[in-house]
ZAMARGU-4260 file (C-alpha; in steps of 0.2 Angstrom, whole numbers, plus 5000, padded with zeros to 4 digits):
<rodrens>
0) 5000/5000/5000 | 5015/5011/5000 | 5011/5015/4982 | 4997/5026/4988 | 5008/5040/4993
5) 5017/5040/4976 | 5003/5050/4968 | 5005/5042/4951 | 4992/5040/4938 | 4998/5023/4932
10) 4987/5008/4934 | 4970/5013/4925 | 4962/5024/4913 | 4945/5016/4911 | 4931/5011/4922
15) 4934/5003/4939 | 4921/4992/4948 | 4924/4991/4967 | 4915/4977/4977 | 4913/4976/4995
20) 4906/4961/5005 | 4900/4962/5023 | 4891/4950/5034 | 4874/4954/5028 | 4876/4964/5012
25) 4886/4967/4997 | 4890/4984/4989 | 4897/4990/4973 | 4902/5007/4966 | 4909/5012/4949
30) 4924/5024/4948 | 4924/5034/4931 | 4937/5046/4924 | 4928/5063/4923 | 4938/5078/4917
35) 4955/5070/4921 | 4951/5064/4938 | 4941/5049/4945 | 4924/5051/4953 | 4911/5040/4960
40) 4898/5037/4945 | 4886/5026/4954 | 4884/5014/4969 | 4872/5000/4974 | 4869/4988/4988
45) 4860/4972/4990 | 4856/4961/5006 | 4865/4944/5006 | 4853/4929/5007 | 4859/4913/5015
50) 4853/4903/5000 | 4863/4913/4988 | 4882/4912/4984 | 4893/4927/4984 | 4894/4927/4965
55) 4875/4925/4963 | 4873/4941/4973 | 4887/4949/4965 | 4881/4947/4948 | 4864/4953/4953
60) 4872/4968/4961 | 4881/4972/4945 | 4866/4971/4935 | 4856/4983/4946 | 4871/4995/4946
65) 4871/4995/4927 | 4853/4997/4926 | 4854/5013/4936 | 4865/5021/4924 | 4859/5013/4908
70) 4875/5003/4905 | 4879/4984/4904 | 4891/4979/4917 | 4889/4960/4916 | 4894/4947/4904
75) 4879/4936/4904 | 4888/4922/4895 | 4900/4919/4909 | 4890/4928/4924 | 4905/4939/4928
80) 4908/4957/4927 | 4910/4964/4909 | 4929/4964/4906 | 4929/4960/4888 | 4917/4967/4875
85) 4914/4965/4856 | 4906/4982/4855 | 4917/4994/4866 | 4906/5009/4860 | 4889/5003/4865
90) 4895/4991/4879 | 4911/4998/4885 | 4921/4985/4896 | 4927/4988/4914 | 4946/4990/4915
95) 4948/4983/4933 | 4937/4975/4946 | 4943/4975/4965 | 4935/4965/4979 | 4936/4968/4998
100) 4927/4954/5007 | 4923/4950/5025 | 4909/4937/5022 | 4907/4928/5039 | 4906/4931/5058
105) 4922/4933/5068 | 4931/4918/5073 | 4924/4910/5088 | 4938/4907/5100 | 4940/4896/5116
110) 4955/4899/5127 | 4963/4886/5137 | 4976/4890/5150 | 4984/4887/5167 | 4976/4901/5176
115) 4964/4916/5172 | 4979/4928/5173 | 4996/4931/5165 | 4996/4921/5148 | 4976/4921/5147
120) 4976/4939/5149 | 4989/4941/5136 | 4979/4930/5124 | 4963/4940/5127 | 4973/4956/5123
125) 4980/4949/5107 | 4963/4943/5101 | 4956/4960/5102 | 4966/4965/5088 | 4960/4953/5076
130) 4943/4946/5070 | 4940/4935/5085 | 4925/4933/5097 | 4930/4924/5113 | 4916/4912/5118
135) 4923/4902/5133 | 4938/4897/5144 | 4946/4882/5151 | 4957/4883/5166 | 4967/4867/5170
140) 4960/4861/5187 | 4957/4844/5195 | 4939/4845/5193 | 4938/4849/5174 | 4929/4835/5165
145) 4932/4831/5147 | 4915/4825/5144 | 4905/4840/5151 | 4917/4851/5142 | 4915/4843/5125
150) 4896/4844/5128 | 4898/4863/5131 | 4908/4865/5115 | 4895/4855/5105 | 4883/4869/5110
155) 4895/4884/5108 | 4904/4877/5092 | 4921/4886/5093 | 4930/4888/5077 | 4947/4889/5086
160) 4955/4883/5102 | 4970/4893/5109 | 4981/4885/5122 | 4992/4896/5132 | 5003/4896/5148
165) 5020/4897/5155 | 5035/4908/5152 | 5048/4902/5139 | 5058/4890/5150 | 5067/4874/5144
170) 5066/4865/5161 | 5055/4849/5158 | 5047/4851/5175 | 5038/4867/5168 | 5031/4858/5153
175) 5020/4845/5163 | 5005/4856/5167 | 5005/4862/5149 | 5006/4844/5142 | 4991/4839/5154
180) 4981/4854/5147 | 4985/4848/5129 | 4980/4830/5133 | 4964/4837/5141 | 4961/4848/5125
185) 4964/4833/5114 | 4951/4822/5124 | 4938/4835/5123 | 4940/4838/5104 | 4940/4819/5101
190) 4923/4818/5107 | 4917/4831/5094 | 4911/4827/5077 | 4925/4829/5064 | 4915/4842/5055
195) 4913/4852/5071 | 4931/4850/5077 | 4940/4867/5079 | 4957/4871/5074 | 4970/4872/5088
200) 4984/4885/5090 | 4997/4884/5104 | 5004/4901/5110 | 5013/4895/5127 | 5030/4891/5133
205) 5039/4888/5116 | 5050/4874/5124 | 5034/4864/5128 | 5026/4866/5111 | 5031/4849/5103
210) 5026/4840/5118 | 5009/4849/5119 | 5006/4846/5101 | 5010/4827/5103 | 4998/4826/5118
215) 4984/4834/5108 | 4986/4823/5093 | 4989/4807/5104 | 4972/4810/5113 | 4963/4812/5096
220) 4962/4831/5095 | 4971/4833/5078 | 4985/4844/5073 | 4992/4859/5082 | 4999/4875/5075
225) 5012/4882/5086 | 5016/4901/5086 | 5027/4912/5097 | 5022/4913/5116 | 5010/4927/5120
230) 5020/4930/5136 | 5037/4923/5135 | 5043/4932/5151 | 5035/4941/5166 | 5028/4958/5160
235) 5033/4954/5142 | 5018/4952/5130 | 5020/4947/5111 | 5003/4949/5103 | 5007/4949/5084
240) 5010/4930/5081 | 4993/4925/5089 | 4984/4939/5081 | 4991/4935/5064 | 4987/4916/5066
245) 4969/4921/5070 | 4968/4932/5055 | 4974/4918/5044 | 4961/4906/5051 | 4947/4919/5048
250) 4953/4920/5030 | 4953/4901/5028 | 4935/4900/5035 | 4930/4915/5023 | 4936/4905/5008
255) 4924/4892/5012 | 4909/4904/5009 | 4899/4899/4994 | 4906/4908/4979 | 4921/4915/4988
260) 4934/4907/4976 | 4924/4912/4961 | 4922/4930/4967 | 4941/4931/4970 | 4944/4927/4951
265) 4934/4942/4947 | 4948/4953/4953 | 4959/4959/4939 | 4978/4958/4940 | 4989/4965/4949
270) 4975/4966/4962 | 4970/4952/4974 | 4955/4949/4986 | 4957/4956/5003 | 4947/4958/5019
275) 4937/4974/5022 | 4947/4976/5039 | 4964/4974/5030 | 4960/4986/5017 | 4954/4999/5029
280) 4969/4997/5040 | 4981/5000/5025 | 4971/5015/5020 | 4973/5023/5038 | 4992/5020/5037
285) 4993/5028/5020 | 4982/5043/5025 | 4993/5047/5039 | 5008/5047/5028 | 5000/5057/5014
290) 4995/5070/5026 | 5011/5071/5036 | 5002/5066/5052 | 5012/5060/5068 | 4997/5049/5072
295) 4980/5045/5065 | 4966/5037/5075 | 4952/5030/5063 | 4936/5020/5065 | 4927/5008/5054
300) 4909/5006/5060 | 4904/4989/5053 | 4886/4983/5057 | 4892/4969/5069 | 4908/4977/5076
305) 4918/4992/5076 | 4937/4992/5071 | 4948/5006/5079 | 4965/5008/5070 | 4979/5019/5077
310) 4993/5023/5064 | 5008/5032/5072 | 5025/5036/5066 | 5033/5032/5083 | 5026/5015/5084
315) 5030/4999/5075 | 5015/4993/5064 | 4997/4997/5067 | 4987/4996/5083 | 4970/4988/5080
320) 4956/4985/5092 | 4939/4977/5088 | 4925/4983/5100 | 4907/4981/5102 | 4897/4994/5092
325) 4892/5009/5102 | 4905/5006/5115 | 4921/5015/5121 | 4932/5003/5131 | 4944/5010/5144
330) 4958/5003/5135 | 4956/5016/5121 | 4958/5030/5133 | 4976/5033/5129 | 4973/5034/5110
335) 4973/5050/5100 | 4957/5059/5097 | 4947/5051/5083 | 4950/5060/5067 | 4943/5048/5053
340) 4927/5038/5053 | 4920/5027/5040 | 4901/5025/5044 | 4890/5034/5056 | 4901/5046/5067
345) 4898/5041/5086 | 4897/5059/5092 | 4891/5054/5110 | 4907/5043/5112 | 4919/5052/5101
350) 4917/5071/5099 | 4923/5077/5082 | 4940/5087/5083 | 4943/5103/5074 | 4948/5094/5058
355) 4942/5077/5053 | 4938/5065/5038 | 4921/5057/5038 | 4915/5044/5026 | 4897/5043/5029
360) 4894/5030/5016 | 4906/5017/5024 | 4912/5013/5007 | 4930/5018/5010 | 4936/5001/5016
365) 4932/4992/4999 | 4935/5007/4988 | 4953/5008/4996 | 4956/4991/4988 | 4957/5000/4971
370) 4974/5007/4977 | 4981/4990/4973 | 4979/4993/4954 | 4976/5012/4953 | 4982/5022/4968
375) 4979/5039/4960 | 4961/5034/4955 | 4958/5029/4973 | 4966/5044/4981 | 4956/5056/4969
380) 4939/5048/4975 | 4944/5048/4993 | 4949/5066/4993 | 4935/5073/4983 | 4920/5062/4988
385) 4923/5049/5002 | 4935/5058/5014 | 4934/5076/5011 | 4942/5086/5025 | 4929/5094/5037
390) 4930/5106/5052 | 4937/5123/5055
</rodrens>
């Protein structure tokens, strides 16, 4: 996304179709060059129906978008957006198609650990920065029963089990409790139907990782993905590896949505399908750099969750926090003033500063994916229509 700050006009000269997939709807907009700059020519939204695939909804969306401007945007022979046309005058083709898609609920996570503090706190903190919904906990204790726990998981249906515990210590004595936790986890998962069995990530004492994985597998719980310890030493928390693993799992689950793979093939080279969250986060980073800001706090108000993004020149990477809609958790009190919002601005929680950018349409997350193939076109639309500077 660094190319966004380059300000070049390379990448496109014709029509660009941007598509965004959210949990309950799909939206599309058409970017057209007008007077030497790209503008939003039209936009359309459709609700998603459980019986329809993403491509079925997508092609219907393209038809309706085209009907609104008296233009053909679909190739009815292939049921794809119109990229090639035999009559470029009466049916001009699209030059590019981009897609940002977050088609499913967040990953349902069950955390297993040795105590409710230390590593489990670190895991909870790490998972607030990725598309995760924590639905339950297991703390190793003498009275934990594998049968009753598997009954609970049958009802709650987690997508992912995260095992944590212990500082990084090579002494075998420090591994015993973690191995027992791994064995218990494996016994619980073995009782679940294969189609219902969640994936397992281990983010505890790295020296115990192979022994825990072996215990889970030996008990019938399946394979284990090991990542860096979320708390390798007292007072030291490493969140990135667990958050990244959860992000990857969300993407793997998303790819199972009906029509997802076909929808990804609509994206024209050199673009690729991305999540709405990743696209928005990259936009925030680029917006901070383009405007020469030291920090930028932005908010994407999706229907089922809110995503806060803090980009700062003095910090490594981006700080992300998913929160419940219409909430302002205490953990955000140290953040800069909110200066960019995509969606309805929550004035009661976050008063507007003197200068701010507000995308009322909430289209910025998927329109920003256009930056992969036409950075200048994306910037022109953002500056003139979606993210105009407001305030004093």
